N, C-alpha and C positions, 0 to 999 in steps of 0.2 A: 350636111349642107347648112351653112350659116343662114340666119334669118335676113330677109331684106327689109324688115320693118325697123322703124326707129325704136331704139332701146334706150329708155331713160332711167338712169340710176336715181332712186328715191332715197334720200337721207332722212329716215324717220328718227324718232327719239328712243326707239327700242334698244334692246341689248345689242352691243357691237359684235361683229363676227368673231367667234372664238372656236378653237378646236376642242373636240371631245367635251361637249357640254354635259354636265351632270345635274345642273340646276339652272334656274333662270334668275338673274339679278337685273332689275331695271337700271338704266343709267341714271345719273343724277339729273340730267336734263329731262328724262322721262318722268321721274318722280316729281320734279318741280312743276312740269306742265300738268300732271295729274292733280296735284294739289291745287293749282290755280283753277282748273276746271271744276273741281269739287267745291271750292269756295263759291264760285259763281252759281253752281247748281243749288247749293244750300240757300243762297240769297234769293234765287228765283222761287224755291220752294216756300221760303218764309213769306214772300210776297203773295204766293198763291194761297197760302193759309190765311193771310190777311184779307184777301178777296173773299174767302169763305166767311170770315168773321163779319165782313161788311154785309154779305148777303144775309147772314143771321140777324144782324142789327136791323136791316131793312124789313125783314120778315116779321120781327117782333114788334116794330114800331109802326108798321104800315096800317092803313085803314082796312077794315074788313067789310065787304068783300074786296078782293084785290082790284085796284084800278090799273089802267093801262101803263101808267108811269112806273108802278111797282113791278109789273111783269117785266118791263124793259130793264129795270135795274137788276132784278133778280137773275134773269137769263143772262144779261150782260156780265154780271159778276161771276156767274158760274162758268161762262165761256172763258173769261180772263183767267180764272182759277185753273181751268184745264190747260190753256196755252202755256202758262207759266210752269205748271208741273211737268208737262210733256217736254218742254225745252230743257228744264232742269234735269230730267231723267235721261235725256239723250246725252247731255254733257257728262253726267255721272257715269253712264255706260262707256263713253269714250275714255274717261279717266281710268276705268277699270281695265280697259285694254292696254293702257300704258303701264299701269301698276296693278297687276292682278293679285288676288288673294290666293292663299293656299287651301286646297281641299282638306288638308289635315286639320285645319281649324274650322270645324264644321259650322259652328254658330256664326263666326265672323264671315265665313265664305258666303253663307246664305244671306245674312243681313247686308253685306257689302254689295252683293250682286242683285238683290231684290229690294233695295232700299226705296227705289222709285215706286214700287207697288205699295210698300208700307206708307210712304208719304201720300200716295193717292187716297188711301183709306182715311188717313188723318184729314186730308184736305176736302173730303166730300161726305164721309159717313155721318159726322155730327149734324151737318146741314140736312141731309136726307132724313135722318131720324126726327129732327125738329119739324120738318115739313109734314111728315106722316102722323106725328103725334100732336100737332097744333090743333087745339079744340076750336079755334076761331076760324079755321079754314073749312070751306065746304068740301064735300067729297070730290067734286069735279076738279077744283083747284088743286087739291092734294094729288089727284091722279096725274094731271097734266104736268105740274111743276115737279112733283116727285119723280115721275117717269122720265122727264128730261134729265134731271140730275143723276138718276141711276144709270141711264144709257151713256151719258157723258163720262161718268165715273168708270164704267166698264171699258169704254174706249180708251180712256187715259191709262187705266190699269194694264190693259193688254199691250199698249204702246210702251209703257214704262217697264214692263217685265223683260228680263233677259233670259231667253229660252236656250241660249247656248253660252253660258257664262265662261269667261276665260279663267284660267288658273295657272299658278306658277308651274305646277306639274305638267300641264298640257303644253305650255310654251317650251319647257325643257325637253319633253319627249319629242315634239315636232322638230325642234332644232337639232336634237341629237340624231334623229333619223336622217335628216337632210345631210348632216355632216358625215354620217356613216356612209351614205350613198355616194357623195361627191367629194368629201374632204373639206367642204366650205359651207358656211352658213350664208348661202346666196340662192335666191329663188326669183322666178319671173311670174308676172301676172298681167292681166289686162284690165281696162277700166270697167268692163261689164262681166269679167270672169268670176267664177265661184271657186276656183282651185288655183293653187300656186304650182309652178312647174320648175323642173331642174334644168331644162334646156330652152333657149330662146327660139330654137328652130322646131319645137314640138308642133305637130300638125294642128293641135287644138288651139294654138294661139298665133301661129305663123300662117294665117289664112287671109283670104280676101276680105273677110269681115273685120280684120284687125288693122288699125292704122299705127298704133303705138303699143309697145310692150314696156312694162315697168320692171325695174330690177332693184332688189333690196334684200334685207334679212327676213327671216320667218316672222319675227316680231313686228317688223315694219308692215308686212303684208296684212297681219292681223290688225295692227293699229289703224291703218289707212282704209282698208277694205273689209275688215273682219273676215278674212279668208282663213279657213281652218283645215282645208282638205288638200292633200297632195295628189297630183295627177298620177294615176296608176300607170299610164303609158310611159311617163318619164321614169317612174319608179322601177318598172320592169326593165327599161332600157339601161338604167344605171347599174342594176344588179347584173345584167348580162354583160355589159361592156367592162365592168370592173371585176367580173369573175367572183362576185360575192356570194356567200352562202348564208341564207337566212338564219341558219342555226348558229352562226357566229355573231349575230346581232345582239348587243347588250343594251337593253332599255335604259333610259336615263334614270329610272327609279332604282336600278340595281346598285347597291353600295359598291364603291371602289375598294378593293382589298388594300389593307394597310401595308406599306412597305416594311420589310424586316431586314435586319442586318444579315 
């Protein structure tokens, strides 16, 4: 039974639909957008570090004990630092979904996906060390100001971390699986959904709770909604309807035998 919901095709910048996917190659548009997002992220990070430098200058030059104006400047600069780093990290993570790294390059994969955390440390740790080692500050001021900076750094760090980083291998495998099941790189998802589906009439998305269903490639679902999991109901249905045998499935990571004469 076909869905009665509005189905909207979403044209993301991810990999175009192709048959028998063995690897994932971002489109030129996807790479260009990722580069743009990364440039903006780096600019925001630099501004965030500049805010940290400003806070350090204020701390060094301010009168002791700290006056109200100094407290306002210090906390204000720390908050500005946090906002800039968080926004930059979110843009960087979005860029990584457009142009993911390969798990085979271990160091690059870690740095690219956790760069937001590294920047967080750079943007906060020097200031925190200076606060706690400043001999001109009394213990109470160190505890309050240092505590605020540490808490904000932890919040920014957790927000900037990518706990489910994308990879070229993951994209290739997910797309390969969908193509094996249906013959096409085409999936469905909803605005609040956490899984992508193979059928627009799946009971999990074709319900009274859903007003609109989105349609696009596996890469687009990841790019726009960061959805990484295939609906098991749809998967089982595709296997049954297609008469597929799980033993015949060839993962994307499996090398394709060379053709011989």
